[in-house]
VEXNU-659761 format. One record per residue: x, z, y of N, C-alpha, C in turn; residue in one letter; residue number from 1. Coordinates in steps of 0.05 Angstrom, whole numbers. Each point is the difference from the previous one (the first is absolute). Layout:
{atom {X Z Y} {X Z Y} {X Z Y} "a" NUM}
...
end
This chain:
{atom {-8 725 -270} {24 15 -7} {20 -1 23} "x" 1}
{atom {14 22 4} {19 0 21} {26 12 -10} "x" 2}
{atom {21 -5 16} {27 9 -8} {14 12 24} "x" 3}
{atom {16 21 -5} {14 15 21} {30 0 -5} "x" 4}
{atom {16 -9 19} {29 1 -1} {10 21 19} "x" 5}
{atom {18 17 -9} {10 23 16} {31 1 -1} "x" 6}
{atom {12 2 23} {29 3 2} {5 26 16} "x" 7}
{atom {0 23 -14} {3 26 14} {27 4 14} "x" 8}
{atom {-1 9 24} {24 6 16} {-8 16 25} "x" 9}
{atom {18 17 9} {-5 14 25} {5 -18 24} "x" 10}
{atom {19 -18 -2} {7 -17 22} {-22 -21 5} "x" 11}
{atom {-14 -7 -21} {-22 -20 3} {-14 -3 -27} "x" 12}
{atom {-23 12 -3} {-15 0 -25} {-17 -25 -1} "x" 13}
{atom {8 -20 -17} {-14 -25 -1} {-23 0 -19} "x" 14}
{atom {-23 -11 9} {-24 -2 -15} {-11 -29 0} "x" 15}
{atom {-8 -10 -23} {-13 -26 -2} {-25 3 -16} "x" 16}
{atom {-23 -7 12} {-26 2 -12} {-10 -28 -6} "x" 17}
{atom {-2 -7 -26} {-7 -27 -8} {-29 -2 -9} "x" 18}
{atom {-15 -15 14} {-28 -5 -7} {-2 -29 -10} "x" 19}
{atom {-1 -3 -27} {-1 -27 -12} {-28 -5 -12} "x" 20}
{atom {-20 14 10} {-27 -2 -12} {-14 -26 8} "x" 21}
{atom {8 -12 23} {-10 -25 9} {24 -17 9} "x" 22}
{atom {0 -7 26} {24 -12 11} {22 21 1} "x" 23}
{atom {24 -7 -5} {22 20 -3} {8 11 27} "x" 24}
{atom {2 26 2} {8 13 25} {18 24 -6} "x" 25}
{atom {21 2 16} {18 23 -3} {2 14 28} "x" 26}
{atom {-8 25 1} {2 15 24} {26 16 -1} "x" 27}
{atom {17 -3 20} {26 13 1} {0 23 20} "x" 28}
{atom {13 22 -8} {1 24 18} {26 14 -4} "x" 29}
{atom {9 14 21} {25 16 -1} {-6 27 12} "x" 30}
{atom {9 22 -13} {-5 27 10} {26 14 4} "x" 31}
{atom {2 16 22} {24 15 5} {-8 25 16} "x" 32}
{atom {10 23 -10} {-5 26 13} {27 12 8} "x" 33}
{atom {4 5 25} {25 10 10} {-2 30 5} "x" 34}
{atom {20 15 -9} {2 29 5} {28 6 11} "x" 35}
{atom {2 15 22} {26 5 12} {18 19 -16} "x" 36}
{atom {-12 18 -15} {15 21 -15} {7 -10 -28} "x" 37}
{atom {25 1 -7} {9 -9 -26} {6 24 -19} "x" 38}
{atom {-21 13 -10} {3 21 -19} {-17 -8 -24} "x" 39}
{atom {4 14 -23} {-16 -7 -24} {-29 5 5} "x" 40}
{atom {-7 22 14} {-28 6 5} {-12 -21 18} "x" 41}
{atom {15 -8 20} {-10 -21 18} {-3 -27 -14} "x" 42}
{atom {19 -5 -19} {-2 -25 -15} {-24 -1 -18} "x" 43}
{atom {-7 23 -11} {-25 1 -17} {-24 -5 18} "x" 44}
{atom {-1 11 24} {-22 -5 18} {-2 -29 7} "x" 45}
{atom {23 -13 5} {1 -28 6} {-10 -17 -23} "x" 46}
{atom {8 8 -25} {-9 -13 -24} {-30 0 -2} "x" 47}
{atom {-12 24 2} {-29 3 -2} {-15 -16 22} "x" 48}
{atom {11 1 24} {-13 -14 22} {1 -30 -5} "x" 49}
{atom {22 -10 -11} {3 -29 -5} {-20 -9 -22} "x" 50}
{atom {-2 16 -21} {-18 -7 -22} {-29 3 9} "x" 51}
{atom {-6 20 17} {-27 4 11} {-9 -26 14} "x" 52}
{atom {18 -11 16} {-6 -24 16} {-5 -24 -19} "x" 53}
{atom {18 -3 -20} {-2 -22 -18} {-26 2 -17} "x" 54}
{atom {-6 24 -11} {-23 3 -17} {-26 -4 16} "x" 55}
{atom {-1 10 24} {-24 -4 17} {-5 -30 4} "x" 56}
{atom {21 -14 5} {-2 -29 4} {-9 -14 -26} "x" 57}
{atom {12 7 -23} {-8 -13 -25} {-29 5 -7} "x" 58}
{atom {-8 25 2} {-28 7 -8} {-20 -13 19} "x" 59}
{atom {7 -1 26} {-18 -13 20} {-2 -30 -7} "x" 60}
{atom {22 -12 -8} {0 -29 -6} {-17 -6 -24} "x" 61}
{atom {5 16 -22} {-15 -4 -24} {-30 5 4} "x" 62}
{atom {-7 21 15} {-28 7 6} {-13 -22 17} "x" 63}
{atom {15 -8 21} {-10 -21 18} {-6 -26 -14} "x" 64}
{atom {17 -7 -19} {-4 -25 -15} {-23 2 -20} "x" 65}
{atom {-7 25 -7} {-21 4 -20} {9 -6 -28} "x" 66}
{atom {26 3 -5} {11 -6 -27} {-10 20 -20} "x" 67}
{atom {-5 -10 -24} {-6 17 -23} {15 -10 -24} "x" 68}
{atom {5 17 -20} {12 -9 -25} {30 3 1} "x" 69}
{atom {13 -17 -17} {29 3 -6} {17 -10 24} "x" 70}
{atom {22 14 4} {19 -9 20} {28 8 -9} "x" 71}
{atom {21 -12 11} {27 6 -7} {17 5 25} "x" 72}
{atom {19 18 -3} {19 5 22} {28 0 -12} "x" 73}
{atom {20 -8 16} {27 1 -8} {17 13 22} "x" 74}
{atom {18 18 -7} {16 14 20} {29 0 -9} "x" 75}
{atom {18 -2 19} {29 1 -6} {8 29 -2} "x" 76}
{atom {16 6 -21} {11 27 -2} {28 0 12} "x" 77}
{atom {10 22 11} {26 1 13} {23 1 -21} "x" 78}
{atom {24 -7 9} {23 3 -18} {5 29 -7} "x" 79}
{atom {11 6 -24} {3 27 -9} {21 16 16} "x" 80}
{atom {19 -13 13} {20 13 15} {2 -11 28} "x" 81}
{atom {12 15 18} {3 -10 28} {-5 23 19} "x" 82}
{atom {9 -4 25} {-2 21 20} {-28 9 5} "x" 83}
{atom {-19 -18 -4} {-28 7 7} {-19 -2 -24} "x" 84}
{atom {12 0 -24} {-17 -4 -24} {-21 22 -3} "x" 85}
{atom {8 25 5} {-19 22 -4} {-24 -3 19} "x" 86}
{atom {5 -7 24} {-22 -4 20} {-19 -23 -8} "x" 87}
{atom {12 -21 -11} {-16 -23 -9} {-17 7 -24} "x" 88}
{atom {12 15 -19} {-16 8 -23} {-23 19 7} "x" 89}
{atom {4 16 21} {-22 16 10} {-22 -17 10} "x" 90}
{atom {7 -21 14} {-20 -19 11} {-15 -14 -22} "x" 91}
{atom {15 -10 -20} {-12 -14 -22} {-18 18 -17} "x" 92}
{atom {9 24 -5} {-16 19 -16} {-27 6 14} "x" 93}
{atom {1 4 26} {-24 6 15} {-19 -24 -1} "x" 94}
{atom {11 -24 2} {-16 -24 -1} {-12 -4 -28} "x" 95}
{atom {16 3 -21} {-8 -4 -27} {-23 19 -8} "x" 96}
{atom {1 25 11} {-20 20 -7} {-27 -6 12} "x" 97}
{atom {0 -15 22} {-25 -5 15} {-10 -29 -2} "x" 98}
{atom {16 -18 -10} {-8 -28 -1} {-24 -6 -18} "x" 99}
{atom {-5 15 -22} {-23 -6 -16} {-27 -1 15} "x" 100}
{atom {-1 12 23} {-25 -1 16} {-6 -28 11} "x" 101}
{atom {21 -17 -1} {-3 -27 11} {6 -22 -21} "x" 102}
{atom {10 7 -23} {7 -20 -20} {-4 10 -28} "x" 103}
{atom {-7 -18 -19} {-5 7 -28} {26 2 -16} "x" 104}
{atom {19 -17 6} {25 -1 -15} {24 -2 19} "x" 105}
{atom {21 15 -6} {24 1 18} {24 -9 -16} "x" 106}
{atom {14 -21 10} {25 -9 -12} {23 10 17} "x" 107}
{atom {22 7 -13} {24 9 14} {22 -22 -3} "x" 108}
{atom {13 -6 22} {21 -21 -1} {27 12 9} "x" 109}
{atom {20 -7 -16} {27 10 6} {10 -12 27} "x" 110}
{atom {18 15 14} {9 -10 26} {15 -26 -1} "x" 111}
{atom {12 -7 -23} {15 -25 -1} {-18 -25 -3} "x" 112}
{atom {-26 5 -6} {-18 -22 -5} {-5 -17 24} "x" 113}
{atom {-4 13 23} {-6 -16 25} {23 -17 8} "x" 114}
{atom {25 9 -4} {23 -16 5} {1 -25 -18} "x" 115}
{atom {-8 5 -25} {0 -23 -19} {-21 -20 8} "x" 116}
{atom {-24 9 8} {-21 -18 8} {7 -16 25} "x" 117}
{atom {14 12 18} {8 -13 25} {24 -18 -5} "x" 118}
{atom {17 8 -19} {26 -15 -4} {20 7 20} "x" 119}
{atom {-4 23 14} {18 9 21} {-4 29 7} "x" 120}
{atom {20 13 10} {-2 28 9} {-12 2 28} "x" 121}
{atom {0 -22 15} {-8 0 27} {-30 3 3} "x" 122}
{atom {-9 20 15} {-29 6 3} {-15 -22 13} "x" 123}
{atom {11 -14 22} {-16 -21 13} {-8 -23 -18} "x" 124}
{atom {14 -4 -23} {-8 -21 -18} {-28 3 -10} "x" 125}
{atom {-9 25 -3} {-27 6 -9} {-21 -12 19} "x" 126}
{atom {5 1 26} {-20 -11 19} {-3 -30 -3} "x" 127}
{atom {22 -14 -4} {-1 -29 -4} {-14 -7 -26} "x" 128}
{atom {6 16 -21} {-12 -6 -26} {-30 4 0} "x" 129}
{atom {-9 22 11} {-29 5 -1} {-16 -21 17} "x" 130}
{atom {12 -9 21} {-12 -22 16} {-1 -26 -17} "x" 131}
{atom {20 -5 -15} {1 -24 -17} {-21 2 -23} "x" 132}
{atom {-2 24 -12} {-21 4 -20} {-28 -4 12} "x" 133}
{atom {-3 9 24} {-26 -3 14} {-6 -29 5} "x" 134}
{atom {20 -16 8} {-4 -28 4} {-7 -15 -26} "x" 135}
{atom {14 6 -21} {-4 -14 -26} {-27 7 -13} "x" 136}
{atom {-9 25 4} {-24 9 -13} {-25 3 17} "x" 137}
{atom {2 -8 25} {-22 2 19} {-9 28 5} "x" 138}
{atom {20 18 1} {-6 29 5} {-1 5 30} "x" 139}
{atom {-21 13 9} {-2 8 28} {13 27 3} "x" 140}
{atom {21 1 17} {14 25 6} {-13 13 24} "x" 141}
{atom {-8 25 -3} {-15 14 20} {16 24 10} "x" 142}
{atom {0 5 26} {15 22 12} {-15 27 -4} "x" 143}
{atom {13 20 -12} {-11 27 -2} {14 18 20} "x" 144}
{atom {-2 26 -4} {14 20 18} {30 -5 2} "x" 145}
{atom {10 6 23} {29 -3 5} {9 22 20} "x" 146}
{atom {22 13 -7} {10 22 18} {7 -11 28} "x" 147}
{atom {-6 16 20} {7 -8 28} {30 0 4} "x" 148}
{atom {15 14 -18} {29 2 4} {15 -25 -9} "x" 149}
{atom {-14 -18 -14} {14 -25 -9} {3 -19 24} "x" 150}
{atom {25 -9 3} {6 -19 22} {9 -26 -13} "x" 151}
{atom {-12 -22 9} {8 -26 -11} {24 -11 15} "x" 152}
{atom {19 -11 -16} {24 -12 12} {-7 -27 13} "x" 153}
{atom {-18 -14 -13} {-8 -27 10} {-30 -2 1} "x" 154}
{atom {-12 10 21} {-30 -1 2} {-11 -28 -2} "x" 155}
{atom {-21 -4 -16} {-13 -26 -3} {-29 3 8} "x" 156}
{atom {-7 -12 22} {-27 4 11} {-21 -15 -17} "x" 157}
{atom {7 -21 -13} {-19 -16 -14} {-1 5 -30} "x" 158}
{atom {16 18 -10} {1 6 -29} {-3 30 -5} "x" 159}
{atom {-12 7 -23} {-2 28 -7} {27 11 -9} "x" 160}
{atom {8 22 12} {25 13 -7} {-4 16 -26} "x" 161}
{atom {19 -2 -18} {-1 17 -24} {27 13 -4} "x" 162}
{atom {0 23 -13} {25 15 -5} {11 -6 -28} "x" 163}
{atom {25 6 -4} {13 -4 -26} {-12 19 -20} "x" 164}
{atom {-7 24 8} {-11 20 -19} {-27 -9 -12} "x" 165}
{atom {-18 -9 18} {-26 -8 -10} {2 -27 -16} "x" 166}
{atom {20 -16 8} {5 -25 -15} {9 6 -28} "x" 167}
{atom {18 19 -3} {9 8 -27} {-23 12 -16} "x" 168}
{atom {-17 15 12} {-23 11 -14} {-18 -23 -10} "x" 169}
{atom {-3 -21 16} {-16 -23 -8} {13 -16 -23} "x" 170}
{atom {26 -2 1} {14 -14 -22} {-3 16 -26} "x" 171}
{atom {1 27 2} {-4 16 -24} {-28 -4 -11} "x" 172}
{atom {-20 -2 18} {-27 -4 -9} {-3 -27 -14} "x" 173}
{atom {12 -21 11} {-2 -26 -12} {15 -1 -27} "x" 174}
{atom {22 14 -2} {14 2 -25} {-17 14 -21} "x" 175}
{atom {-13 22 7} {-17 14 -18} {-23 -18 -10} "x" 176}
{atom {-12 -14 19} {-22 -19 -7} {9 -21 -19} "x" 177}
{atom {25 -11 5} {10 -21 -17} {7 9 -28} "x" 178}
{atom {16 21 -3} {9 9 -26} {-23 10 -17} "x" 179}
{atom {-21 11 12} {-23 9 -14} {-22 -21 -4} "x" 180}
{atom {7 -24 10} {-18 -24 -4} {-28 5 11} "x" 181}
{atom {-1 12 24} {-26 4 12} {-10 -24 15} "x" 182}
{atom {18 -14 13} {-7 -24 16} {22 -21 -4} "x" 183}
{atom {-7 -26 5} {20 -21 -1} {12 -3 27} "x" 184}
{atom {26 4 1} {15 -1 26} {18 -24 1} "x" 185}
{atom {-1 -15 22} {18 -22 4} {26 10 13} "x" 186}
{atom {23 -8 -11} {25 10 10} {14 -20 19} "x" 187}
{atom {10 10 23} {16 -17 17} {25 -10 -15} "x" 188}
{atom {9 -23 7} {23 -12 -15} {25 16 2} "x" 189}
{atom {3 16 21} {25 16 3} {0 25 -16} "x" 190}
{atom {-21 6 -14} {-2 25 -16} {10 -5 -28} "x" 191}
{atom {15 18 -11} {10 -1 -27} {-22 11 -19} "x" 192}
{atom {-15 -19 -12} {-23 8 -17} {9 16 -24} "x" 193}
{atom {24 -4 -11} {9 15 -23} {0 30 6} "x" 194}
{atom {9 7 24} {1 28 7} {-28 12 3} "x" 195}
{atom {-19 -16 10} {-27 9 3} {-14 2 -27} "x" 196}
{atom {10 -14 -20} {-12 2 -27} {10 23 -16} "x" 197}
{atom {21 13 9} {12 22 -14} {-17 26 3} "x" 198}
{atom {-6 13 -22} {-17 24 1} {16 25 0} "x" 199}
{atom {27 -2 -1} {17 24 1} {-1 11 29} "x" 200}
{atom {0 26 2} {0 12 27} {-27 8 11} "x" 201}
{atom {-21 -4 -17} {-27 9 8} {-13 15 -22} "x" 202}
{atom {-12 23 6} {-14 16 -20} {-30 0 7} "x" 203}
end
């Protein structure tokens, strides 16, 4: 059985692919498609190109692993209002319509949920938390695709770099696994377990 966590965004589309069939492994990836023209037609093209890249990656991963049977995915839905809400809903709708080719069941998570799980609005917190979950549960974090445009502020030669977007996708996947009682997850001491036990905010 495998699990997919998705944090859709144009700035950085985070993906976490969780293979818990043997030793636990999470492959992290970030996708970003840049277009110079900011028109509705151009935005739709960017949306389709972004989802094309993500879906090709998901299907290749599932096929390469030889997975069969039931799987689950979780994706964050955008806020209902905001300067870019329409563009994000376009991205989510395109993803939702094509995701069944890689997953049996799709859960939707409200945008406030990830902040609750992190206990903070700050995106970098997700990177620290997913590393702590990995330490506590013996999860091997594996590097997937990463845009060339991403520049690291503090390069680390001896450690795998991860982005906040893919870390949030991984946290969503772990939350889905926990609330649906798919696997037993050990929580780092700094995590508020009460918030992770709450089933509000996920469909």
